[in-house]
Kinemage of the C-alpha trace (Angstrom):
@kinemage 1
@onewidth
@group {chain A} dominant
@subgroup {mainchain}
@vectorlist {calphas} color= white
{ca met a 1} P 11.974 -30.878 7.958
{ca his a 2} L 8.243 -30.119 7.946
{ca ser a 3} L 6.225 -31.673 5.155
{ca leu a 4} L 5.236 -29.350 2.322
{ca lys a 5} L 2.305 -29.320 -0.048
{ca ile a 6} L 1.828 -27.571 -3.383
{ca val a 7} L -1.637 -27.309 -4.922
{ca leu a 8} L -2.843 -25.565 -8.007
{ca ala a 9} L -5.790 -23.245 -7.696
{ca leu a 10} L -7.474 -20.205 -9.149
{ca ile a 11} L -7.970 -17.812 -6.255
{ca arg a 12} L -9.467 -14.378 -6.158
{ca gly a 13} L -7.527 -11.468 -4.793
{ca ser a 14} L -9.683 -10.685 -1.747
{ca thr a 15} L -9.948 -12.738 1.420
{ca val a 16} L -12.919 -15.071 1.651
{ca ala a 17} L -14.899 -14.829 4.898
{ca phe a 18} L -15.428 -18.232 6.468
{ca thr a 19} L -16.143 -17.375 10.090
{ca ala a 20} L -19.840 -18.079 9.831
{ca leu a 21} L -19.232 -21.599 8.558
{ca leu a 22} L -18.525 -23.782 11.545
{ca leu a 23} L -15.715 -25.974 10.314
{ca thr a 24} L -12.499 -26.954 12.060
{ca ala a 25} L -9.067 -27.498 10.608
{ca cys a 26} L -7.395 -30.831 10.458
{ca asn a 27} L -4.210 -31.083 12.547
{ca gln a 28} L -1.904 -28.280 11.473
{ca ile a 29} L 1.567 -28.999 10.193
{ca gly a 30} L 4.343 -26.979 11.764
{ca pro a 31} L 4.554 -24.420 14.563
{ca thr a 32} L 1.690 -22.392 15.864
{ca ile a 33} L 1.240 -18.690 15.175
{ca glu a 34} L 2.779 -17.955 18.606
{ca ala a 35} L 6.068 -19.791 17.854
{ca glu a 36} L 9.302 -17.993 18.650
{ca tyr a 37} L 11.655 -16.952 15.857
{ca ser a 38} L 15.016 -18.643 15.500
{ca asn a 39} L 17.672 -18.479 12.768
{ca glu a 40} L 17.116 -22.141 11.930
{ca tyr a 41} L 13.374 -21.623 11.638
{ca gly a 42} L 13.935 -18.512 9.466
{ca leu a 43} L 16.315 -20.369 7.156
{ca glu a 44} L 13.763 -23.120 6.592
{ca met a 45} L 10.952 -20.665 5.889
{ca phe a 46} L 12.861 -18.307 3.609
{ca glu a 47} L 14.678 -20.966 1.601
{ca thr a 48} L 11.399 -22.789 1.011
{ca gly a 49} L 9.603 -19.608 -0.081
{ca tyr a 50} L 12.489 -18.169 -2.156
{ca arg a 51} L 12.961 -21.481 -4.042
{ca phe a 52} L 9.246 -21.644 -4.825
{ca ile a 53} L 9.133 -18.027 -6.087
{ca ser a 54} L 12.313 -18.376 -8.159
{ca asp a 55} L 11.120 -21.602 -9.751
{ca arg a 56} L 7.415 -20.936 -10.357
{ca tyr a 57} L 6.549 -17.250 -10.748
{ca ile a 58} L 5.157 -16.482 -14.214
{ca leu a 59} L 7.999 -14.088 -15.013
{ca pro a 60} L 11.726 -14.293 -14.219
{ca val a 61} L 12.520 -12.713 -10.834
{ca ser a 62} L 15.536 -11.215 -9.113
{ca leu a 63} L 15.891 -12.678 -5.615
{ca arg a 64} L 18.201 -9.772 -4.847
{ca his a 65} L 15.448 -7.294 -5.567
{ca leu a 66} L 12.746 -9.305 -3.755
{ca ser a 67} L 14.934 -9.977 -0.720
{ca phe a 68} L 15.751 -6.304 -0.266
{ca ser a 69} L 12.043 -5.499 -0.651
{ca gly a 70} L 11.289 -8.025 2.124
{ca leu a 71} L 14.012 -6.795 4.454
{ca ser a 72} L 12.922 -3.217 4.009
{ca ser a 73} L 9.555 -4.266 5.422
{ca leu a 74} L 11.145 -4.799 8.851
{ca his a 75} L 10.540 -1.052 9.043
{ca lys a 76} L 6.844 -1.868 9.579
{ca ile a 77} L 7.692 -3.599 12.867
{ca asp a 78} L 10.268 -1.024 13.979
{ca pro a 79} L 10.340 2.266 12.052
{ca lys a 80} L 13.886 2.847 13.356
{ca ile a 81} L 15.212 -0.083 11.347
{ca asp a 82} L 16.306 0.233 7.738
{ca val a 83} L 17.924 -2.399 5.510
{ca arg a 84} L 19.272 -1.338 2.136
{ca pro a 85} L 21.879 -2.170 -0.515
{ca asn a 86} L 25.238 -0.415 -0.325
{ca gly a 87} L 27.345 -1.379 -3.320
{ca arg a 88} L 27.828 -5.153 -3.046
{ca asp a 89} L 26.842 -5.155 0.607
{ca ile a 90} L 23.651 -5.399 2.682
{ca glu a 91} L 23.657 -2.554 5.168
{ca val a 92} L 21.502 -2.575 8.356
{ca leu a 93} L 20.810 0.766 10.000
{ca tyr a 94} L 19.180 1.746 13.306
{ca gln a 95} L 18.122 5.338 13.720
{ca asn a 96} L 20.058 6.088 10.510
{ca leu a 97} L 23.323 4.691 11.973
{ca thr a 98} L 24.967 1.629 10.440
{ca val a 99} L 24.824 -1.275 12.937
{ca gly a 100} L 25.891 -4.099 10.592
{ca arg a 101} L 26.983 -4.961 7.118
{ca leu a 102} L 27.283 -8.230 5.204
{ca thr a 103} L 28.251 -9.196 1.690
{ca ala a 104} L 25.326 -9.799 -0.612
{ca pro a 105} L 25.224 -13.012 -2.678
{ca arg a 106} L 26.554 -12.599 -6.181
{ca asn a 107} L 23.829 -14.707 -7.797
{ca asp a 108} L 20.102 -15.427 -7.354
{ca ala a 109} L 20.500 -18.746 -5.530
{ca pro a 110} L 17.592 -19.198 -3.070
{ca lys a 111} L 19.793 -20.811 -0.409
{ca ala a 112} L 22.266 -17.925 -0.469
{ca trp a 113} L 19.587 -15.232 -0.332
{ca ser a 114} L 17.682 -16.988 2.453
{ca lys a 115} L 20.863 -17.039 4.533
{ca ala a 116} L 21.514 -13.363 3.741
{ca thr a 117} L 17.981 -12.543 4.773
{ca val a 118} L 18.325 -14.398 8.091
{ca asp a 119} L 21.714 -12.793 8.765
{ca ala a 120} L 20.335 -9.325 8.131
{ca ile a 121} L 17.372 -10.066 10.399
{ca ser a 122} L 19.733 -11.317 13.099
{ca ile a 123} L 21.700 -8.042 13.032
{ca ala a 124} L 18.443 -6.047 13.198
{ca arg a 125} L 17.093 -8.172 16.070
{ca asn a 126} L 20.304 -7.683 18.080
{ca thr a 127} L 19.804 -3.941 17.838
{ca ser a 128} L 16.026 -3.431 17.926
{ca pro a 129} L 14.111 -4.430 21.068
{ca ser a 130} L 10.882 -4.407 19.028
{ca leu a 131} L 12.239 -6.949 16.585
{ca ala a 132} L 13.898 -9.017 19.281
{ca gly a 133} L 10.616 -9.528 21.120
{ca val a 134} L 8.297 -10.136 18.163
{ca gln a 135} L 6.773 -13.538 17.472
{ca ala a 136} L 8.002 -15.429 14.420
{ca glu a 137} L 4.705 -15.118 12.566
{ca ile a 138} L 4.658 -11.309 12.734
{ca leu a 139} L 8.181 -11.239 11.366
{ca phe a 140} L 7.465 -13.735 8.541
{ca lys a 141} L 4.342 -11.787 7.611
{ca ala a 142} L 6.221 -8.541 7.328
{ca val a 143} L 9.102 -9.960 5.290
{ca phe a 144} L 7.056 -12.144 2.924
{ca asp a 145} L 4.610 -9.329 2.300
{ca gly a 146} L 7.564 -7.215 1.245
{ca val a 147} L 9.103 -10.021 -0.840
{ca leu a 148} L 5.877 -10.512 -2.809
{ca tyr a 149} L 4.915 -6.829 -3.089
{ca pro a 150} L 6.805 -6.244 -6.374
{ca leu a 151} L 4.950 -9.177 -8.026
{ca asp a 152} L 1.385 -9.126 -9.327
{ca lys a 153} L -1.618 -8.394 -7.029
{ca phe a 154} L -2.667 -12.045 -6.857
{ca ser a 155} L 0.601 -13.275 -5.398
{ca arg a 156} L 0.501 -13.101 -1.569
{ca tyr a 157} L 1.425 -14.612 1.767
{ca asp a 158} L -1.162 -15.899 4.238
{ca asp a 159} L -0.375 -16.728 7.825
{ca ala a 160} L -1.367 -20.114 9.242
{ca glu a 161} L -4.733 -19.030 10.543
{ca thr a 162} L -5.789 -17.364 7.302
{ca ala a 163} L -4.390 -20.211 5.180
{ca asn a 164} L -6.314 -22.810 7.219
{ca glu a 165} L -9.573 -20.924 6.571
{ca lys a 166} L -8.939 -20.815 2.839
{ca arg a 167} L -7.966 -24.485 2.763
{ca ala a 168} L -11.290 -25.157 4.469
{ca tyr a 169} L -13.197 -23.538 1.593
{ca arg a 170} L -11.135 -25.251 -1.105
{ca asp a 171} L -10.882 -28.726 0.336
{ca gly a 172} L -13.160 -28.863 3.398
{ca phe a 173} L -12.140 -29.964 6.870
{ca gly a 174} L -13.580 -31.033 10.206
{ca gly a 175} L -16.726 -29.467 11.607
{ca ile a 176} L -20.448 -29.859 12.156
{ca gly a 177} L -21.750 -28.265 8.948
{ca ile a 178} L -23.837 -25.274 9.808
{ca lys a 179} L -23.855 -21.548 9.089
{ca ile a 180} L -24.554 -19.451 12.080
{ca thr a 181} L -24.767 -15.811 13.258
{ca lys a 182} L -24.620 -14.470 16.798
{ca asp a 183} L -27.626 -12.449 18.019
{ca glu a 184} L -27.958 -10.555 21.255
{ca glu a 185} L -28.913 -13.454 23.511
{ca asp a 186} L -28.441 -16.583 21.357
{ca ala a 187} L -27.258 -17.697 17.920
{ca leu a 188} L -29.376 -18.288 14.822
{ca ile a 189} L -28.591 -21.311 12.605
{ca met a 190} L -29.012 -19.908 9.107
{ca ser a 191} L -28.461 -23.141 7.168
{ca val a 192} L -27.549 -26.746 7.623
{ca ile a 193} L -25.374 -28.618 5.087
{ca glu a 194} L -27.297 -31.528 3.580
{ca gly a 195} L -25.924 -34.836 4.736
{ca gly a 196} L -23.553 -33.196 7.228
{ca pro a 197} L -23.140 -34.085 10.918
{ca ala a 198} L -25.614 -31.451 12.126
{ca ala a 199} L -28.276 -32.493 9.596
{ca lys a 200} L -27.904 -36.116 10.640
{ca ala a 201} L -28.283 -35.091 14.285
{ca gly a 202} L -31.621 -33.369 13.507
{ca val a 203} L -30.460 -29.750 13.559
{ca arg a 204} L -32.686 -27.476 11.466
{ca pro a 205} L -32.351 -24.028 9.921
{ca leu a 206} L -33.783 -21.341 12.215
{ca asp a 207} L -32.948 -23.354 15.336
{ca arg a 208} L -31.350 -21.103 17.980
{ca ile a 209} L -28.350 -22.143 20.039
{ca thr a 210} L -28.538 -20.998 23.652
{ca his a 211} L -25.838 -23.084 25.387
{ca ile a 212} L -22.620 -24.901 24.366
{ca glu a 213} L -21.232 -27.563 26.718
{ca gly a 214} L -23.728 -26.288 29.285
{ca asp a 215} L -22.557 -22.682 29.221
{ca ser a 216} L -24.809 -19.807 28.258
{ca ile a 217} L -23.606 -17.991 25.071
{ca thr a 218} L -25.466 -14.724 25.861
{ca asp a 219} L -22.349 -12.661 26.303
{ca trp a 220} L -20.218 -14.432 23.687
{ca thr a 221} L -18.864 -12.959 20.522
{ca gln a 222} L -19.185 -14.523 17.060
{ca arg a 223} L -15.530 -15.558 17.293
{ca gln a 224} L -16.015 -17.266 20.670
{ca leu a 225} L -19.036 -19.070 19.297
{ca val a 226} L -17.100 -20.337 16.261
{ca asp a 227} L -14.131 -21.428 18.338
{ca ala a 228} L -16.318 -23.333 20.772
{ca leu a 229} L -18.041 -25.293 18.027
{ca arg a 230} L -14.825 -26.122 16.268
{ca gly a 231} L -12.649 -29.073 17.240
{ca pro a 232} L -10.781 -32.102 15.910
{ca ile a 233} L -12.448 -34.593 13.599
{ca asn a 234} L -14.249 -37.361 15.582
{ca ser a 235} L -14.407 -35.211 18.721
{ca met a 236} L -17.759 -34.484 20.367
{ca val a 237} L -19.607 -31.236 20.952
{ca thr a 238} L -22.871 -30.750 22.854
{ca phe a 239} L -25.184 -27.740 22.662
{ca thr a 240} L -28.776 -26.723 23.375
{ca val a 241} L -31.192 -25.262 20.841
{ca thr a 242} L -34.667 -23.823 21.007
{ca arg a 243} L -37.122 -24.423 18.188
{ca lys a 244} L -40.390 -22.713 17.313
{ca ala a 245} L -43.494 -24.699 18.256
{ca ile a 246} L -41.470 -26.833 20.684
{ca pro a 247} L -41.637 -25.494 24.229
{ca ala a 248} L -38.702 -27.400 25.773
{ca pro a 249} L -35.068 -26.858 24.851
{ca ile a 250} L -33.443 -29.604 22.787
{ca gly a 251} L -30.067 -31.052 23.732
{ca ile a 252} L -27.891 -32.151 20.788
{ca glu a 253} L -24.639 -34.096 20.727
{ca ile a 254} L -22.623 -34.192 17.496
{ca thr a 255} L -19.413 -35.929 16.405
{ca arg a 256} L -17.401 -33.470 14.246
{ca gln a 257} L -16.618 -34.852 10.765
{ca his a 258} L -14.981 -33.698 7.524
{ca val a 259} L -17.310 -31.161 5.921
{ca val a 260} L -17.025 -29.301 2.563
{ca pro a 261} L -18.930 -26.032 2.178
{ca glu a 262} L -21.858 -26.233 -0.213
{ca thr a 263} L -21.483 -24.161 -3.370
{ca val a 264} L -24.506 -25.289 -5.418
{ca glu a 265} L -28.070 -24.117 -5.007
{ca val a 266} L -30.818 -25.278 -7.371
{ca arg a 267} L -34.423 -24.144 -7.763
{ca arg a 268} L -37.101 -24.540 -10.378
{ca asp a 269} L -38.953 -21.703 -12.024
{ca gly a 270} L -41.599 -23.467 -14.073
{ca asn a 271} L -39.756 -25.676 -16.552
{ca ile a 272} L -36.399 -23.959 -16.132
{ca ala a 273} L -33.759 -25.203 -13.696
{ca ile a 274} L -31.830 -22.352 -12.143
{ca met a 275} L -28.451 -23.351 -10.709
{ca arg a 276} L -26.468 -20.942 -8.561
{ca leu a 277} L -22.796 -21.780 -8.277
{ca ser a 278} L -21.076 -19.640 -5.612
{ca gly a 279} L -17.544 -21.036 -5.878
{ca phe a 280} L -15.344 -23.872 -7.101
{ca asn a 281} L -14.240 -26.119 -4.267
{ca ile a 282} L -13.413 -29.831 -4.218
{ca his a 283} L -17.101 -30.884 -4.344
{ca ser a 284} L -18.584 -28.256 -6.659
{ca ala a 285} L -18.517 -30.233 -9.863
{ca arg a 286} L -19.888 -33.329 -8.209
{ca glu a 287} L -22.666 -31.358 -6.531
{ca leu a 288} L -23.571 -29.680 -9.833
{ca gln a 289} L -23.563 -32.976 -11.754
{ca arg a 290} L -25.875 -34.574 -9.238
{ca ala a 291} L -28.201 -31.584 -9.287
{ca ile a 292} L -28.451 -31.735 -13.076
{ca lys a 293} L -29.168 -35.479 -13.014
{ca arg a 294} L -31.913 -34.976 -10.415
{ca gln a 295} L -33.520 -32.313 -12.591
{ca ile a 296} L -33.356 -34.384 -15.776
{ca his a 297} L -34.701 -37.500 -14.094
{ca asn a 298} L -37.452 -35.634 -12.247
{ca pro a 299} L -40.584 -37.837 -12.860
{ca asp a 300} L -42.926 -34.854 -12.492
{ca ser a 301} L -41.302 -32.448 -14.992
{ca gln a 302} L -38.032 -32.388 -16.798
{ca pro a 303} L -36.428 -28.959 -17.419
{ca thr a 304} L -36.514 -27.428 -20.892
{ca gly a 305} L -33.374 -25.463 -20.153
{ca phe a 306} L -30.810 -24.435 -17.500
{ca val a 307} L -29.680 -21.107 -16.130
{ca leu a 308} L -26.164 -21.243 -14.679
{ca asp a 309} L -25.798 -18.253 -12.377
{ca leu a 310} L -22.129 -17.363 -11.975
{ca arg a 311} L -22.681 -13.785 -10.907
{ca ser a 312} L -20.197 -12.722 -8.171
{ca asn a 313} L -18.570 -16.170 -8.298
{ca pro a 314} L -14.972 -15.401 -7.342
{ca gly a 315} L -13.530 -18.688 -8.701
{ca gly a 316} L -11.625 -21.412 -6.943
{ca arg a 317} L -9.848 -24.578 -8.067
{ca leu a 318} L -8.639 -24.885 -11.636
{ca asp a 319} L -9.299 -28.626 -11.820
{ca val a 320} L -12.858 -28.165 -10.631
{ca ser a 321} L -13.529 -25.461 -13.297
{ca ile a 322} L -12.411 -28.001 -15.969
{ca asp a 323} L -14.785 -30.618 -14.502
{ca val a 324} L -17.689 -28.132 -14.413
{ca ala a 325} L -17.177 -27.123 -18.061
{ca asp a 326} L -16.927 -30.770 -19.003
{ca ile a 327} L -20.459 -31.387 -17.670
{ca phe a 328} L -21.852 -29.240 -20.525
{ca leu a 329} L -19.468 -29.995 -23.437
{ca gly a 330} L -19.413 -33.067 -25.621
{ca ser a 331} L -15.883 -32.441 -26.872
{ca gly a 332} L -13.330 -29.764 -27.596
{ca glu a 333} L -10.821 -27.645 -25.742
{ca ile a 334} L -11.798 -26.054 -22.402
{ca thr a 335} L -8.775 -23.913 -21.737
{ca val a 336} L -4.983 -23.638 -22.265
{ca thr a 337} L -2.539 -22.364 -19.620
{ca arg a 338} L 0.723 -20.679 -20.441
{ca gly a 339} L 3.603 -19.763 -18.079
{ca arg a 340} L 7.340 -19.889 -17.564
{ca his a 341} L 7.465 -23.159 -15.657
{ca pro a 342} L 7.103 -26.285 -17.932
{ca gly a 343} L 4.415 -27.636 -15.662
{ca ser a 344} L 2.279 -24.539 -16.197
{ca arg a 345} L 1.825 -25.214 -19.897
{ca gln a 346} L -1.269 -27.385 -20.174
{ca ala a 347} L -4.206 -27.970 -22.447
{ca tyr a 348} L -7.505 -29.221 -21.032
{ca lys a 349} L -10.189 -30.886 -23.170
{ca ala a 350} L -13.762 -32.049 -22.609
{ca ser a 351} L -14.053 -35.821 -22.301
{ca arg a 352} L -17.295 -36.845 -20.511
{ca gly a 353} L -19.988 -35.642 -22.871
{ca asp a 354} L -22.872 -33.196 -22.365
{ca glu a 355} L -24.889 -34.375 -19.380
{ca thr a 356} L -27.765 -31.931 -19.996
{ca gly a 357} L -28.901 -33.667 -23.178
{ca gln a 358} L -28.127 -30.537 -25.252
{ca arg a 359} L -30.761 -28.522 -23.419
{ca pro a 360} L -30.443 -24.736 -23.732
{ca ile a 361} L -28.021 -23.060 -21.309
{ca ile a 362} L -27.910 -19.406 -20.232
{ca ile a 363} L -24.945 -18.231 -18.154
{ca leu a 364} L -25.287 -15.117 -16.050
{ca ile a 365} L -22.157 -13.112 -15.256
{ca asn a 366} L -21.222 -9.706 -13.775
{ca gly a 367} L -18.145 -7.742 -12.900
{ca asn a 368} L -17.410 -9.992 -9.883
{ca ser a 369} L -17.481 -13.237 -11.906
{ca ala a 370} L -13.806 -14.180 -11.889
{ca ser a 371} L -11.187 -16.802 -12.525
{ca ala a 372} L -12.657 -20.339 -12.621
{ca ser a 373} L -16.096 -18.934 -13.448
{ca glu a 374} L -14.527 -17.166 -16.467
{ca ile a 375} L -12.943 -20.424 -17.668
{ca val a 376} L -16.351 -22.127 -17.684
{ca thr a 377} L -18.109 -19.188 -19.361
{ca ala a 378} L -15.512 -18.701 -22.067
{ca ala a 379} L -15.483 -22.407 -22.915
{ca leu a 380} L -19.233 -22.692 -23.266
{ca gln a 381} L -19.529 -19.431 -25.171
{ca asp a 382} L -16.680 -20.190 -27.626
{ca his a 383} L -18.113 -23.634 -28.352
{ca gly a 384} L -21.567 -22.196 -29.029
{ca arg a 385} L -22.975 -24.120 -26.086
{ca ala a 386} L -24.358 -21.270 -23.973
{ca val a 387} L -25.750 -17.719 -24.332
{ca val a 388} L -24.090 -15.317 -21.896
{ca ile a 389} L -26.095 -12.523 -20.326
{ca gly a 390} L -24.920 -9.683 -18.032
{ca thr a 391} L -21.867 -7.420 -18.077
{ca asn a 392} L -18.135 -7.857 -18.509
{ca ser a 393} L -16.607 -10.295 -16.095
{ca phe a 394} L -13.765 -9.436 -13.732
{ca gly a 395} L -10.883 -10.427 -16.031
{ca lys a 396} L -8.837 -12.462 -13.540
{ca gly a 397} L -7.232 -14.841 -16.035
{ca ser a 398} L -4.248 -16.103 -14.056
{ca val a 399} L -3.530 -19.387 -12.351
{ca gln a 400} L -1.994 -19.505 -8.858
{ca ser a 401} L 0.205 -22.217 -7.474
{ca val a 402} L -0.120 -22.559 -3.702
{ca leu a 403} L 2.709 -23.685 -1.430
{ca arg a 404} L 2.131 -24.713 2.174
{ca leu a 405} L 5.110 -23.428 4.202
{ca pro a 406} L 6.716 -25.046 7.248
{ca asn a 407} L 4.595 -22.862 9.552
{ca ser a 408} L 1.365 -23.980 7.832
{ca gly a 409} L 1.063 -20.600 6.180
{ca glu a 410} L 0.893 -20.354 2.411
{ca ile a 411} L 2.452 -18.521 -0.481
{ca thr a 412} L 0.025 -18.068 -3.351
{ca leu a 413} L 1.972 -17.352 -6.531
{ca thr a 414} L 0.833 -16.508 -10.027
{ca trp a 415} L 2.488 -19.065 -12.337
{ca ser a 416} L 0.429 -19.031 -15.590
{ca arg a 417} L -2.361 -17.368 -17.496
{ca phe a 418} L -5.187 -19.125 -19.230
{ca leu a 419} L -6.574 -18.681 -22.768
{ca ala a 420} L -10.122 -19.233 -23.989
{ca pro a 421} L -10.646 -21.971 -26.553
{ca ser a 422} L -10.700 -19.324 -29.304
{ca gly a 423} L -7.241 -18.241 -28.269
{ca tyr a 424} L -7.697 -14.917 -26.423
{ca arg a 425} L -6.231 -14.267 -23.001
{ca leu a 426} L -8.823 -13.468 -20.374
{ca his a 427} L -6.476 -11.687 -18.017
{ca glu a 428} L -7.463 -7.995 -17.669
{ca leu a 429} L -10.100 -8.514 -20.376
{ca gly a 430} L -12.679 -10.997 -19.089
{ca ile a 431} L -15.767 -12.293 -20.892
{ca leu a 432} L -17.965 -10.186 -23.155
{ca pro a 433} L -21.634 -11.289 -22.766
{ca asn a 434} L -23.841 -12.007 -25.791
{ca ile a 435} L -26.500 -9.731 -24.324
{ca cys a 436} L -25.407 -6.710 -22.360
{ca thr a 437} L -27.563 -5.543 -19.441
{ca his a 438} L -25.280 -2.670 -18.479
{ca gly a 439} L -27.121 0.434 -17.274
{ca gly a 440} L -30.449 0.967 -15.652
{ca gly a 441} L -32.504 2.526 -18.396
{ca leu a 442} L -34.697 -0.521 -19.010
{ca lys a 443} L -37.009 -1.435 -16.183
{ca ser a 444} L -38.013 -4.942 -17.158
{ca ala a 445} L -37.193 -7.952 -19.332
{ca asp a 446} L -40.421 -7.266 -21.259
{ca ala a 447} L -38.967 -3.952 -22.284
{ca leu a 448} L -35.606 -5.410 -23.174
{ca met a 449} L -36.744 -8.436 -25.200
{ca pro a 450} L -38.027 -6.438 -28.213
{ca ala a 451} L -34.665 -4.645 -28.338
{ca val a 452} L -32.853 -7.976 -28.283
{ca arg a 453} L -34.993 -9.360 -31.092
{ca asp a 454} L -34.167 -6.201 -33.147
{ca asp a 455} L -30.406 -6.836 -32.561
{ca gln a 456} L -30.078 -4.142 -29.977
{ca asn a 457} L -28.102 -4.950 -26.815
{ca ile a 458} L -26.645 -7.918 -28.681
{ca ile a 459} L -22.940 -7.383 -28.968
{ca ala a 460} L -21.920 -10.499 -30.846
{ca ala a 461} L -20.365 -8.358 -33.536
{ca gln a 462} L -17.718 -7.183 -31.072
{ca leu a 463} L -16.841 -10.749 -30.090
{ca ser a 464} L -14.517 -11.014 -33.077
{ca asp a 465} L -12.598 -7.981 -31.891
{ca trp a 466} L -12.545 -9.409 -28.368
{ca arg a 467} L -11.120 -12.732 -29.554
{ca ala a 468} L -8.598 -11.031 -31.903
{ca thr a 469} L -6.662 -9.698 -28.878
{ca gly a 470} L -5.053 -13.110 -28.549
{ca asn a 471} L -2.355 -13.550 -25.915
{ca asn a 472} L -0.869 -10.113 -26.290
{ca asp a 473} L -0.916 -6.954 -24.174
{ca thr a 474} L -2.536 -4.336 -26.361
{ca ala a 475} L -3.903 -0.901 -25.721
{ca asp a 476} L -7.278 -1.834 -27.232
{ca arg a 477} L -8.014 -4.295 -24.369
{ca ala a 478} L -9.033 -1.432 -22.049
{ca ala a 479} L -11.193 0.087 -24.788
{ca leu a 480} L -12.930 -3.254 -25.357
{ca arg a 481} L -13.861 -3.480 -21.662
{ca arg a 482} L -15.844 -0.299 -22.088
{ca ile a 483} L -18.279 -2.016 -24.491
{ca cys a 484} L -20.269 -3.503 -21.622
{ca pro a 485} L -18.756 -2.240 -18.358
{ca ser a 486} L -19.782 -3.717 -15.065
{ca asp a 487} L -22.151 -1.706 -12.898
{ca asp a 488} L -24.702 -2.333 -10.235
{ca gly a 489} L -26.927 -3.564 -13.047
{ca leu a 490} L -30.405 -5.003 -12.793
{ca pro a 491} L -30.044 -8.559 -11.506
{ca asp a 492} L -33.762 -9.299 -11.704
{ca ile a 493} L -33.704 -8.361 -15.385
{ca asp a 494} L -30.714 -10.679 -15.975
{ca met a 495} L -32.730 -13.636 -14.696
{ca ala a 496} L -35.983 -12.656 -16.318
{ca leu a 497} L -34.203 -12.153 -19.617
{ca ala a 498} L -32.561 -15.557 -19.348
{ca lys a 499} L -35.901 -17.262 -18.870
{ca ala a 500} L -37.350 -15.311 -21.787
{ca val a 501} L -34.524 -16.332 -24.110
{ca ile a 502} L -34.921 -19.997 -23.193
{ca gly a 503} L -38.602 -19.659 -23.992
{ca asp a 504} L -37.847 -18.391 -27.499
{ca met a 505} L -35.873 -21.163 -29.180
{ca asp a 506} L -35.485 -19.321 -32.454
{ca leu a 507} L -33.847 -16.399 -30.640
{ca tyr a 508} L -31.707 -18.701 -28.560
{ca ala a 509} L -30.456 -20.539 -31.638
{ca ser a 510} L -29.699 -17.249 -33.351
{ca leu a 511} L -27.671 -16.018 -30.422
{ca leu a 512} L -25.659 -19.201 -30.322
{ca arg a 513} L -24.830 -18.954 -34.008
{ca arg a 514} L -23.542 -15.422 -33.521
{ca ser a 515} L -21.192 -16.399 -30.682
{ca asp a 516} L -19.875 -19.681 -32.036
{ca thr a 517} L -16.425 -19.464 -33.588
{ca thr a 518} L -13.965 -21.423 -35.588
{ca leu a 519} L -11.728 -22.399 -32.752
{ca ala a 520} L -8.119 -21.414 -33.069
{ca his a 521} L -6.221 -23.829 -30.834
{ca arg a 522} L -3.055 -22.282 -29.494
């Protein structure tokens, strides 16, 4: 039996693009994507997946319904195949003629339905040349896509290649630690991860790779480039770069190591520290904590306040979002999760203490700020610890449990929803900012600040309605989202306004008072 791994994460619905980040997976567990299908292999895959879905999905499920949905997806491989219920039987048809029939299980036992699925597939494969010749991964992808289709939009199946890329972003894996893009004749190194193998070897941003292992890359594609620079941890790779102001090419030899993508960027604008957090992976909280400490202990000038830019942050790991919120909170609840499975019902509280020394905090959000970034924003807003500027966030308030399957693919399954400290459910609602920058009528922060001081664009009064939605599905949730809808916005104004509010401590304090709440722990 192949080893399995379940992790808990908050993951956005769309696929993250990792191809520019030159990392390489650790040794995969299980067969490759080219593996041949067998009944034994199918039983192992489907029983593992069905048991996980039956046990952990946020709502009760019917394996009968999901299995038929999966089997009907064989039609995508061969349109002549159809699998459908017929009374208490499973009927397999080819060109609308019955080619096989088997008795459907009488209950929702995962083992019974996995065997029924494999038996139905076997009948179909014996009839359809297209199915008989297809690789296992194509078949698993079709069936699991069908099985998960009736569930919510965040539950999905990823094949081994896609799952490895996503695991790379969450947890890191072997590589050299650069971001790169292929040009016509060479490849431009866009950035180098601080402290990574490439940085230690002297690679610099704007270096250009011309050869890998002695071969010219002129005619290579981006995919070929990435594949050539990937390899097992502790293996060697050699390449040649050119660098401005240095006439001779430079040969570089690097030992690939475990690398985690960087998610934190920090810059100073006068006495304000601006921290851009692009995701929540295994190192994000630690990177952010170190960046804050460096700013506070800067001997030249300590920051008077912080801007935490979470715009278009799609989220990531739940545990990391808790750690990030804990950096800014002295005490109190961060979030509560609620689901069907006993393990999904958790309460998370701050424990470390505010590491910014109670300096002012502004959080920037937009319609693409989702999931883990919403946990952090809601916690700091509800505790009166940060002023939020921007537009409504995405409203992805569900937690996904991730299972690694025997083929190294993954099922990502929604198993709980999280609540803000004040008790409202963020799913399909999101965060309401303290100051709304929706619309393009105002051209500058200077034009907006007088309106803010006169209580215009401040929507704190609606926060009570927002929080009153609680953990219920109500018609007014959609209406509330129209208060400050996401649009293309004016991102420069978001940042300029944040700096202006930090510079006006009376206004900042007033905004905090309006958003603080008597926390209703649920």
